[in-house]
C-alpha positions as CSV (number, residue, x, y, z in Angstrom):
1,X,0.1,0.0,-0.2
2,X,2.8,2.4,0.6
3,X,4.4,1.8,-2.8
4,X,0.8,2.3,-4.3
5,X,0.3,5.5,-2.4
6,X,3.8,6.7,-3.5
7,X,2.6,6.5,-6.9
8,X,-0.4,8.0,-6.7
9,X,1.5,11.0,-4.4
10,X,4.1,11.4,-7.5
11,X,1.1,11.4,-10.0
12,X,-0.5,14.7,-8.8
13,X,2.3,16.4,-6.8
14,X,3.9,18.4,-9.8
15,X,0.2,19.3,-10.9
16,X,-0.4,20.2,-7.4
17,X,2.9,22.3,-6.9
18,X,2.5,24.3,-10.1
19,X,-1.0,25.3,-9.0
20,X,-0.5,25.4,-5.1
21,X,2.9,26.1,-4.9
22,X,5.1,23.7,-1.8
23,X,3.1,25.7,1.5
24,X,-0.5,24.7,0.8
25,X,0.9,21.1,-0.7
26,X,3.0,20.6,2.5
27,X,-0.5,21.7,4.3
28,X,-2.6,19.4,2.4
29,X,-0.3,16.4,2.3
30,X,-0.2,17.2,6.5
31,X,-3.7,16.9,6.5
32,X,-4.0,13.3,4.5
33,X,-1.0,12.0,6.6
34,X,-3.0,13.1,9.6
35,X,-6.0,11.2,9.5
36,X,-4.1,8.5,7.2
37,X,-2.4,7.8,10.8
38,X,-5.3,7.9,13.2
39,X,-7.2,5.4,11.0
40,X,-4.2,3.3,11.3
41,X,-4.0,3.1,14.8
42,X,-7.9,2.8,15.7
43,X,-8.1,0.1,13.6
44,X,-4.9,-1.8,14.7
45,X,-5.5,-4.6,17.5
46,X,-2.4,-6.3,19.1
47,X,-2.6,-9.9,19.1
48,X,0.8,-10.7,20.0
49,X,0.7,-13.2,23.0
50,X,-3.1,-12.9,23.3
51,X,-5.2,-15.6,25.0
52,X,-7.5,-18.1,22.4
53,X,-9.9,-18.4,25.3
54,X,-10.3,-15.0,26.8
55,X,-8.9,-12.8,23.9
56,X,-6.7,-11.0,26.9
57,X,-3.1,-10.0,25.7
58,X,-0.3,-11.6,28.1
59,X,2.8,-9.6,27.5
60,X,5.7,-10.7,29.2
61,X,7.5,-7.2,30.8
62,X,11.1,-7.3,30.6
63,X,13.2,-4.3,32.4
64,X,15.1,-2.2,30.1
65,X,18.0,-3.2,32.0
66,X,17.7,-6.8,31.6
67,X,16.5,-6.2,27.6
68,X,19.1,-3.4,26.8
69,X,22.3,-5.6,28.1
70,X,20.8,-8.6,25.6
71,X,19.9,-6.1,22.6
72,X,24.2,-5.4,22.6
73,X,24.6,-8.8,22.5
74,X,22.8,-9.2,19.3
75,X,25.0,-9.1,16.2
76,X,22.3,-9.3,14.0
77,X,21.0,-6.2,15.4
78,X,23.6,-3.8,14.7
79,X,23.6,-5.0,10.9
80,X,19.8,-4.6,10.3
81,X,20.2,-1.0,12.1
82,X,23.1,-0.2,9.4
83,X,20.9,-1.6,6.7
84,X,18.0,0.4,7.4
85,X,20.1,3.5,7.7
86,X,21.6,3.0,4.5
87,X,18.7,2.0,2.6
88,X,17.0,5.2,3.5
89,X,19.7,7.4,3.3
90,X,19.9,6.1,-0.2
91,X,16.0,6.3,-1.3
92,X,15.7,9.8,0.3
93,X,18.7,11.5,-1.1
94,X,17.8,10.3,-4.9
95,X,14.2,11.0,-3.8
96,X,14.8,14.4,-2.6
97,X,17.3,15.2,-6.0
98,X,14.3,14.0,-8.5
99,X,12.8,17.3,-8.6
100,X,16.6,19.0,-9.5
101,X,17.4,16.3,-11.6
102,X,14.1,16.4,-14.1
103,X,14.3,20.4,-13.9
104,X,17.9,21.2,-14.2
105,X,19.2,17.7,-16.0
106,X,16.0,16.8,-18.1
107,X,14.8,20.1,-18.4
108,X,11.4,18.5,-17.8
109,X,9.0,18.6,-14.6
110,X,6.4,16.7,-15.9
111,X,9.1,13.9,-15.7
112,X,8.9,13.3,-12.4
113,X,5.6,11.3,-12.9
114,X,7.2,8.7,-15.2
115,X,10.3,8.5,-13.2
116,X,7.8,7.7,-10.2
117,X,6.1,5.0,-12.1
118,X,9.4,3.5,-13.6
119,X,10.9,2.7,-9.5
120,X,7.4,2.0,-8.4
121,X,5.4,-0.1,-10.3
122,X,8.3,-2.9,-11.0
123,X,8.5,-2.9,-6.9
124,X,4.9,-3.6,-6.6
125,X,5.3,-6.1,-9.3
126,X,8.2,-7.7,-7.5
127,X,6.4,-8.0,-4.3
128,X,3.7,-10.0,-5.5
129,X,6.0,-12.6,-6.8
130,X,8.2,-12.4,-3.4
131,X,6.0,-14.9,-1.4
132,X,6.5,-18.0,-3.6
133,X,10.2,-16.8,-4.5
134,X,11.0,-16.6,-0.5
135,X,10.1,-20.3,-0.2
136,X,12.0,-21.4,-3.0
137,X,15.2,-19.2,-2.3
138,X,14.7,-17.7,0.8
139,X,15.0,-13.8,1.9
140,X,18.7,-13.4,2.2
141,X,19.5,-14.5,-1.4
142,X,16.6,-12.3,-2.8
143,X,17.8,-9.6,-0.6
144,X,21.5,-10.0,-2.2
145,X,20.1,-9.8,-5.5
146,X,17.7,-6.8,-4.9
147,X,20.6,-4.6,-3.4
148,X,22.8,-5.8,-6.8
149,X,20.4,-4.7,-8.8
150,X,19.9,-1.1,-6.9
151,X,23.6,-0.7,-7.2
152,X,23.5,-1.3,-11.4
153,X,20.6,0.5,-11.8
154,X,22.2,3.6,-9.9
155,X,25.1,3.2,-12.3
156,X,23.1,3.1,-15.4
157,X,21.5,6.3,-14.2
158,X,24.6,8.0,-13.7
159,X,25.9,7.1,-17.1
160,X,22.6,8.1,-18.4
161,X,23.4,11.9,-18.6
162,X,20.2,13.6,-19.7
163,X,19.2,10.3,-21.9
164,X,15.6,9.9,-20.7
165,X,15.2,6.5,-22.0
166,X,18.6,5.2,-20.0
167,X,17.4,6.8,-16.8
168,X,13.9,4.9,-17.3
169,X,15.9,2.0,-17.8
170,X,18.1,2.4,-14.7
171,X,15.0,3.1,-12.7
172,X,13.3,0.2,-13.4
173,X,16.5,-2.2,-12.9
174,X,16.6,-0.3,-9.2
175,X,12.8,-0.5,-8.8
176,X,13.0,-4.3,-9.3
177,X,15.8,-4.6,-6.9
178,X,14.0,-2.3,-4.5
179,X,10.9,-4.8,-4.1
180,X,12.7,-8.0,-2.4
181,X,15.6,-5.6,-0.3
182,X,12.6,-3.4,1.0
183,X,10.1,-5.9,2.1
184,X,12.8,-8.6,3.4
185,X,14.4,-6.2,5.9
186,X,11.1,-5.7,7.4
187,X,10.3,-9.6,7.6
188,X,14.0,-9.9,8.9
189,X,13.1,-8.1,11.9
190,X,10.8,-11.0,13.7
191,X,14.0,-13.3,12.9
192,X,16.4,-10.6,14.7
193,X,14.1,-10.9,17.7
194,X,14.0,-15.1,17.7
195,X,17.9,-14.7,17.3
196,X,18.1,-12.5,20.7
197,X,15.5,-14.5,22.7
198,X,17.6,-17.7,21.5
199,X,21.0,-16.1,22.0
200,X,20.5,-14.5,25.7
201,X,17.0,-15.9,26.6
202,X,15.7,-12.4,26.8
203,X,12.8,-11.7,24.1
204,X,12.4,-8.1,23.3
205,X,10.2,-7.3,20.4
206,X,9.7,-3.5,21.3
207,X,13.1,-2.4,22.2
208,X,14.6,-4.4,18.4
209,X,11.7,-2.3,16.5
210,X,12.3,0.7,18.4
211,X,16.1,0.7,17.7
212,X,15.4,-0.4,13.9
213,X,13.2,2.3,13.6
214,X,16.1,4.9,14.7
215,X,17.7,3.8,12.4
216,X,15.6,4.5,9.7
217,X,14.7,7.7,11.2
218,X,18.5,8.7,11.4
219,X,18.7,7.2,7.5
220,X,15.8,9.9,6.5
221,X,17.3,12.8,8.0
222,X,21.0,12.0,6.5
223,X,19.5,11.0,3.2
224,X,17.9,14.6,2.9
225,X,21.4,16.6,4.0
226,X,22.8,14.7,1.5
227,X,21.0,16.0,-1.3
228,X,21.5,19.5,0.3
229,X,25.3,19.3,0.6
230,X,25.9,17.3,-3.0
231,X,23.7,20.5,-4.6
232,X,25.6,23.2,-2.5
233,X,28.9,21.6,-3.1
234,X,28.0,21.9,-6.9
235,X,27.4,25.3,-6.7
236,X,23.4,25.1,-7.3
237,X,21.7,28.5,-6.9
238,X,18.0,28.4,-6.9
239,X,17.7,31.8,-8.1
240,X,20.0,31.6,-11.2
241,X,18.2,30.8,-14.6
242,X,21.3,28.8,-15.6
243,X,22.9,26.6,-13.6
244,X,26.9,26.1,-13.6
245,X,28.0,22.8,-15.0
246,X,29.3,22.0,-11.6
247,X,25.6,22.1,-10.3
248,X,24.4,19.8,-12.9
249,X,26.9,17.4,-12.5
250,X,26.5,17.3,-8.5
251,X,22.5,17.1,-9.5
252,X,23.4,13.9,-11.8
253,X,26.3,12.4,-9.4
254,X,23.4,12.9,-6.4
255,X,20.5,10.9,-8.5
256,X,22.8,8.0,-9.6
257,X,26.1,7.3,-8.7
258,X,25.6,8.4,-5.3
259,X,22.4,5.7,-5.0
260,X,24.7,3.0,-6.4
261,X,27.9,3.5,-3.7
262,X,24.9,3.8,-1.0
263,X,23.5,0.4,-2.7
264,X,27.3,-1.4,-2.6
265,X,27.1,-0.8,1.0
266,X,23.9,-2.2,1.4
267,X,25.3,-5.0,-0.5
268,X,27.8,-6.0,1.8
269,X,25.3,-5.7,4.7
270,X,23.0,-8.0,2.9
271,X,26.1,-10.5,2.8
272,X,26.4,-9.9,6.4
273,X,22.5,-10.1,7.3
274,X,23.0,-14.3,7.1
275,X,20.6,-14.7,9.6
276,X,18.0,-16.9,7.0
277,X,20.5,-19.9,7.1
278,X,20.1,-20.3,10.8
279,X,16.5,-19.1,11.8
280,X,14.3,-22.3,10.8
281,X,16.7,-24.0,13.6
282,X,16.7,-20.9,16.0
283,X,13.1,-20.8,15.7
284,X,12.3,-25.0,16.3
285,X,14.7,-25.0,19.2
286,X,12.9,-21.7,20.7
287,X,9.4,-23.8,20.0
288,X,11.1,-26.9,21.7
289,X,12.1,-24.3,25.1
290,X,8.7,-22.9,25.2
291,X,6.6,-26.4,25.1
292,X,8.8,-27.9,28.0
293,X,7.6,-25.1,30.1
């Protein structure tokens, strides 16, 4: 649903921006976001630890003094947090550069919609195929393949210059890679929780989710900053009718090559995130221990 919403938002943003401007556009999106989050909150019910007969949720409260040291012994927690951070640095930095790339490099803001479609539609199609693919290959291998495709797509985009067809080709390849890696990393959060419980005897879903979410938030902040740093280094001047060649070069780098570099970092982290190889045995071991209790 997030990808479908992204597709719709990007399809209408250029039109709304030209008629309403950034200020009112932000207000409109802010109001819509508020109500969507409110609906999500009111319509969500937690079922973890729910008693089948009474429907009462029974949660084991783990003190922070116990959960935190256990978390620091979970090596996959560090890898996943870094992977979240770098993924979102790449996504947000290139996404923030899209406006400048269309306006300055391609000289056509109307391409915003097509660029969004070229990235999002392949990811949606791949996600529909993932359940069977995961059963056959596993999350880990698919995430490695996804990171590789993201890096390849970024290289093609960086080398494409102002060739819109080549840019679209790179985006399609990149979007195809984003499907498995984005779905896989969220699914692996539960595996990280299981590994932590298996290794330390302490299960702390909340702390693992909060800390990986922290990595995501840091990535979003750094990604936005990276876009600004790059175009500033290139000498971009928002008031100038024509941008210097250095600004155009840096915008191309920010939209293409920087994403490829970050994807390579994600690829290395994906290789390290090999929990998929052990998770079945870990879950069976945990289930056996719970049955004994």
